[in-house]
Each structure stands twice: as structure tokens, then as C-alpha cells.
N, C-alpha and C positions, 0 to 999 in steps of 0.2 A: 504494497500499498506505499510506502513512503516513496516507491520509486516512481506509482501513476501519480502520485500527488506531485512529488518534481519536478517530471515532464511537462503536465499540465499546466502547474506555472510558466513555466519556462516555454511552454508553448503561445501562452497568453500574454509574458512578454516579447513573445522574440515576432509576434501578431501587432502588439503594440508600435513594436522601433519599427518593423516595416509601416504596415500605416503612417507610422512622422518623417521617416529616412529614409525610403525614396521618393515620394515626392519635392522630399526636401532634395535630394541631389537630382531631380530632373531639373528642378528651379532652377536652382546653379546654374549646374550649367549650358542650358536656357538662356541667362543673362550673363553666365562668361562666353558667351557667343556672339550672342547681345554686345555689350563691350565694348568686345571685338572689332565687329561689326564698324558701331559708330564711332569707333575711337580708328580704325583704317581712312575712312570718309570724313572725319575734320581735320588726318593728316591727308588725305589725295585734295580735298578742298584745300593749305592753306599753300601744300607744295607745286598744287596748279593755280594758284596765286604770285607766285615767287617767281615760275619758273613764265607765265603769261610775261610777268611783267621784264623779264629778261632777254625773252622776242623779242616783244616790242623795240626795245632800245637795240638791240643789233647784238648780245651781251650770248651769244650763243657759245662759245669759249666756256664758258661761267657755269652753263650747265650741269658737265659730269661734274662736279668738286658739286653741284648742288646734291642733285641725286646721291651720291658717290656718300655723302656726310649724311646724310639721314640715316640710307640703308646700312654703313656702317655702327650706327645709333644703337637702331630700332630691331634689324636683320628681316626689312624687308626689300622690298625686290623693286621698285624705279624705272620705269621708262619714257621721253618724252616725247612727241612727234609735232610737227606744226599742224600747218591750217589742212597741207592735204594728208597726212598722214604719216609722211617719213620720215623716221626715225634719227630722232637730236641728238639724245642721250639716253647711256643704258647703265643702269648700277652695276649691273652685274657686267667685269670687267670681259670674261667672255662672251658678250651679246655684239652686234651688228648695229652698226648704224648706218643711217639712208639708203634700209628697204624701208618698204610701203609698207601699212600695217591699217590700211582705209578698208581691209574687205572685212578683216574681222570685222564682229558685233557689235563690242561694248565700244573700238573707238570708233566706227562710224555714227553709233550716237552719238556719241559725243562731241564729234563736232557735227554733228544737228543741235549743238545744247542740250545733251540730254544726255544728264550723268546717269552712270552704270552700278549699281552695287550691288556683289553679289557671290556665292561659292563655287570656284572653279577647281580645274585640277591645274597644274602646272606641264610644263614637256616634261618633266623626271616623274609624271604623275603622283606630285601630292597635293593633299588636299589643300589649298590656300582659299582666303579670302580678296576678293578683287575689287575695286574701287574705282572704277575711269572716271576721269573727269573732266571738263573741256574747259583748256585758259584762254576764256573769254575777259574783253571791255566790255558791257552791255549787251548788245547784242552782232561784235566782232570777234569770230572764233580766231585764235592767234591760234594754238596746238591744242594737244591734249594730253593729261599724264594717268595714266597708266601704274598703281602701287599696289602691288600684292604681297599677302601677308602671311609664310604657314602657320597653319592649322598645329602644327606638334605640340607649341608653346602653349594653345590653351589646352588642348586633347591634355597635355602634360596634368596645368592646372585643375583641368575637371578628375581627375584620376587624383589626380592628391588628395582633391574634396573628396572622393566619393572611397579613401582608404580611413579619413579620418574619423568619417558616417560608422564603417565598418570596425573601427579600430575602439572605436564610442558605446558600439551595440558589444560589440564583444565586453567590453568592459563593465558596459551597464549590464550583459548579463551573466557572467561571470558572480556581480555580487547579488542579480537576485536569483540565480541558481545557491551562493552559497545562505541568505536569507534564507530562501524557498525551504534550505535541507533542514533547518534550524527546524523552523516552524513545521513541515512535515513532522520531523523527527518527535518535536512537541506535541501533536498530534494523536499521532500513534503509538508512539511509548504506552498509555492506558490500556491500550488496542493491544500488544504485543504482550503487557505483564496479565490481558483477558486474557490470549490465546492464551499462554504458558496455564496459568491456572484451572482453565478449562481442561487439560491434561491433564493436571495431577488431579484434577477432580476426577478424572474421568475415571484415574489410576486407580481410583476409592481415597484416598488423603490428598487434604491441599492442607500444602505446608508452606507454602508462600503466597499468601494473598492479592488480587491485583493493587498496585500502586492507584490510589485517589488519590493521588497530593500534587499529582500534576498533568496537563494539557485541558484540555477545554474544560468547558466547566460542566456542561454535558454528558461526560464521556469520563470527569469525577464521578460523578450519582451514577455512573452503571456502573462504573466500579463499586462501588460506593452499594450499589443492590446487589451485585454479583457474590461482593463478601458478604453482604449479611444472609445472602439465600443459600449459599457452599455452607456460613455454617451452622442455618438451618438445618438443612438434610445432610448434614457431620451426623448433628447432633441424633436425630430420626435414624442415622445407617448406625450410630452408637448401641443409643436407647433396641434397636433391634437387634443387633450384638448380643445386647447383653442380656435383652430377653430369651435367645436361643438358646447362649449359654450357659443361662442361668437354668431353664427348663429341662436341657436335657439331664439335671444334674438332679433338680428338684421333683417332675416326676417319675427319674424309672427307678425312685425309694416306694415313696408308694403302688407302684404297680407290680413291684416285686412283693413289698408284705403283702399287700390283695390275694396275689397268688397263692403265697405262704399258707394263706390264710386259708384260703377257699383249699387247699388240697391238704390242711387239717381236719378238716371237717369230714373228712371220706370214710374215718374209723368209726363217725358217728351218724351212718345216715341210711339209712334203710336203703335195701343194696338194690332197689329199682329205680334210686332215684342219682344213684352213682352217672347215670350216664349225660344227664341235664348237669351234675358237676364238672365231668369232664369239658361240655359243652364250654360253663363258664370261666372253666379255666380259658380255656384257645380262645373264649373272645378276649381276656383277657392279653393274652398274647401279643392277638393282634395290634390290640388297641397297645402296647407297646412297641412293635415294628411299624400303624403308625404316624404312634407322635417319632420315630425315630428317624422315619420319609419325611417327616412335615421338616424335621431340621435344618434335616439334611437340606432340604430346597430349602431354610430361607440361608442355611450356610453361599451356600450356591449363588445364590440371587444379590447378596450382602457384600462382598470381595469381586474385582478386578482384575483380569493379567489378562498379555495379548500368547494370540499362540506360538509354537513353538515349533521345529522339528520335531514331531515324533516316528522310530523303522514302528512300520506300521507290523513287519513280519513278525521283526524279534517281538514285539507286543503278543500278536495271535501266535505265536508259540509260547509266550508264557505263559497267557493262560489258560491254555491247551492242557500244560503239565502242570499247575493244578486245581483242575476242574478235575482229570480223567480219573483220578480214587472216586470221586463221590460218580460222577455218573458210572465209572463200574462196576457200584453196589447196588444198583440201576440198573446195571445190566442194559445200557446205554454206551453209545458205542460216538469218539469225537473226531473228527477226520476233515483237514486241511488239506485241502486241490487249491487250484490257480497258479498263476506262473506269479511270483513273487514283484510286490507292491510297494518293496522302495519308499521313501519316508514323505509323509505328508503332517498339514497342519494342524495342530491342538493343544490344547491348553492343560498345562503337566496334569497326570493323574488324570485325564480326561478317559482317555482311549482305554484305560483300563478298568474302568469304572464302565464305560457302553458294553463293553463282551460281557464283564458276568451280570451284568441286568441280565441282558438280552443270554446268557448261557444259561440262568437263574432259572426265567420265564420258561425260557424251552424242556429244562429238564422235569419242570414241573407235567408235563403235557408230555411226556415222552413215552411212550408205549415201552416196554421192557422188552430189547433184538432190535431197537429201532437205530439209528447212526445220526446225531445233529452234522451240517457239515461247516465248517467254516473256509465260502467260496473265498479267493480273492478277484473279482472282474477290472479290466484295465481301464484305464478311469479313476483308482487311488478308490475303485466300491471294493467294500468287503456286506457277505450275505451269510446271514449264521438262518439254518432251512432245517427245521425240526418236521419230523412222522409225524404231528400228532394231529388232531382232530381241528387245528387249522379254527381261523375266524371266517365271519360271513365281510359281508361288505360293510353293513352295516354298522357293523362290530369291530373295521378294521379306520371306519371314517369318527370312531370315538374312544380307540383303543389309549392318543394322546392326550385323552385329560382327566383330570386328578383324581381319585375317587372315583374313579369307573371300571368295573368289574363286566365279566362278561353273564348271562343273564343264565346260563349254563354253566360257569366256572366251579367247577367241585374243590378249592384248592382256598389255601388261607390267605392268597394278596392280598396286598391295601390297595391296590389300583396305584401306587406313588413310585410304581419300577421303569414306566415306561414315560410318564413326565420329566422325571429327573433323566435317563435315559436322551431324549428331547432336546431339554437345556440344555442337557454337556456339548451334544452336537451342534447346534447351535451357537453353542457360548465358541468355539472351533469353529465355526466358518461352514461346518457342513448341512447335508441335510438325510433326515431320513423316512424310508416307504416302507407299508406293511405289502406287501406281495403274495397269496396263494403261491402254496410250493404246490407243484410236481404229483401230481396224487393228489396226497395227504399234507395238513400238514401246513407254514407257515414259515412266509422269506424277511426275512426283518430286512433291507436293503440299508447300507450307511454307506455315502459319497462323501467325501474326506478333498479338503483342497489338495495338488500336490503341491512340495519344497518351490517348484519349479513355480507358482503363480505366487503371489503377495500376499499373506493374507490380510483379512478384514482388519475394521477397528475394533476396539479396547470390546472385551470378552465378559463372559466369568469367569470366579478361577471355585478353581469345585472346593471341597473342605478338604485341608490334609488329617485324612483318615482311610483307615482301611477302603480298600477299591473293594475286597469280599463282606465285610459289612454293607455296602449300598447293594450290595445283590440281593440280603435277604430285605429289599423291601417288594 
């Protein structure tokens, strides 16, 4: 923004300078040419009177000295003719006398007592100011005088004034650039501190509030409002995190005590009530897992981080090795297929929790003697395919809703595992979808961004706890 402001100020200054200096330069150039033309005309008139007097008195030998002195003093070129247009004197030592110039337009006009002032080209091809005056006394024409003056000196003066104007404009632009840069930095300083503060806030902690002491009043008020808002948000986040931390300890104890009391009732209950007691204990256990899942989601939503490169193949192999003993107890096989996928972007610890949750769900519904396949597909996609009963299309659309459970579900899940998985995948910049598997079962397709692509912006940080514990939801 500083560069854009600086360029806008310089463009405005340049426009103003161009609007002032260019017309001034043209006016000066026309004025200089006009003054030179008037000066040549005046000198030509004076010389014509002097030469006419000498011709009238017969002092023709004085004419070369008159025009020669003038040419030496001014750098002009003077030619004197008689009343027939015959050259009597030429200030140029190489000039010829005795030749007739009566056929030339300006001489012919002067012989008719008509002066001529114009810009023309001399024999060397240089632009000159030319003034041809009749040497007359009343109506009697005794000769003519042609005076030419080179435009090189006029052009040099015009160029000097253009150079002076350009130098003055450059100095003004330099001063404007210095002032504009200082002004732009002063204006954008609160914005730069706001940008840094926004980045810190997105990362979860505002350590350096934006500067509200410099810059325009509007930006100072904006910085102050942002600081107040960020402080309020930080207080709310701290309160929520404190609640999640305290609740995880405060709720576990009474739930554990309630379960123990229920189990202690078993010896004193009628055998017919044992089934109801077991159902009550199961509900208490499910309530404990639900509380743990809610706390896990709260931790996920309260902390931020950025995705990092993760070796998908290594994580898949590690999680399969972790779950194989439990799968073997249920007579279910785990199989890894597909070409190696390489590295993907994921927030730290997220990929392990995603695979653990999906494997836990797949094991709950997989019949004995079936296989859960972890297939790596092109495009850094991972498919976790089971051979269970699968889900209907309507159930697949709602599977990621919190606390949702299929109407024909026979397991004791809390309905939080898949929402946690979707949150982790979204936070890593990927997508997850559910599809029917070939035959029966469910295909959970996870697609993450390869490390050759830039990660998305700030995302959520998973809680620092065991990914195997997350799978219990």
C-alpha cells in the first residue's frame, strides 16, 4: 500500500508539473523566437538606413566595413544591394559582390519598398531568421539590405530553459517523493501493525497489539477497536479453554463414581433387574465417552496452527501396525494397497487421528473373516473400505452431523467420531466423502493436498493427546 500511495502522489505531482511546465516552455520558446525576430528586424531597419545613406552619398567603399562590423559583433550575415539588386557588399568574406539578386523574392519585394521578415534556410542548410529591408528615402529606393541570423543560438536558449524546467521539475518530484514516502509510511504504519496483529490473532495468541498512537485518527480508532475486540475474543477463548480443561477433570470423577455405585448394586438386585443395570452402566460409559468427545472438539476449535508436510505412507503403515492386534481379535484383516502417495499437507497429529477414527468405525461394523482395505489412490487420496452393512444415501449425507447415529446402529458410539474426522480433514485443507463400497460396506475417501501445492491458511490445531483415545468416540 505504501508503494501505491507513493506512486499516486508522484503521478499527481507529475500531472501538475506537466500542466504547468509544458505550456510555460512552449510560451517561452515562442517568446524567444519572437524576440529574436523583432531584434533582427530592428537591426535590419537600422542597417538599411545606414547603408541607404552611404549609397546616397556615394560612399560605397564604406559598406563592407559597416556590414562586417555588425556581423563580427552579432554573428549575423548582412548583404547590401543597389536599386537594381546588384550585390554591393557581403559580410561573409567568401561572399561574391557584383552578382544580381533581383530575382530572389525577398529582394524583389524590398525593391518594391516592401520589407520581409521570415524564417528560412541558408545555403549551408541551417535554419535562420531573415529580414530584408528596403534602403529608401521616402519613395526613392536606393538599395536593399538582407540580414540573416542563425537560429542555433535561439534554439540553444530554448533548450536551456527546457533543461532548467526539467531540472526544477525533477527537484520538485524528489521533494514530493520524500514527503509522500514519509506521509505514506505514516498512513500505513497502523495498517502494517494491524496486519501483523491479525496474523498473530489467527495463530491463536495476540502478543503484539497494533499501534494506535500514530497514523490518521480513523486508523488509530480502528487499531484501538481491533485491540479491544481481540482482547475480548482472547478472553472468551481463554474462558472456553479453561472450561474444557476443567470440565475434563470435573466430569470424569462423578461419572466414574456413578458407574462404581451402579456396579455395587448388582449383589443386592433381583436377577431380573441385572439387564437394566447393565444398560444403565453402558449408558454411563457412553456419557463419559460423549463428554470426552465434546471436550476434544472444543480443544480442536480453540487452537490454531498451519499444515505441515506429513508422510502419508509412513502414517498409514504405523496406524495399521497399531490396529492389527485388535483387528485380529475380531478376526478382521487389515490390508494396504495402491502405489505410495508421498507427502501431504496436514496439521500435526491430524492424519493419525483421522485414520484411527475411521478404522475404529470400520472395526465396529466389520463381520469376522472380512478385510478392511486402506487403498492409496492417485492424487494423494486414501480410501478406507470396510465390508460391513454400509450406509444408505440419506445416512451418508448426515453421517458428519454431531451426535447423529444411524437408525439401525447396534454399537455404542457417541456420534462424534466422524465430526472430529471432518474437522481435522478440513483443518488440513482436504476433503472427506463417504461412498458405497463395491458389494457391501462403506468407502471413506480422504483427499489431502500434496506438498507440491501451497497449504491453505491458518487452520485448527488438534489437541495434544493420544490419537487412539480419539478413536474411542
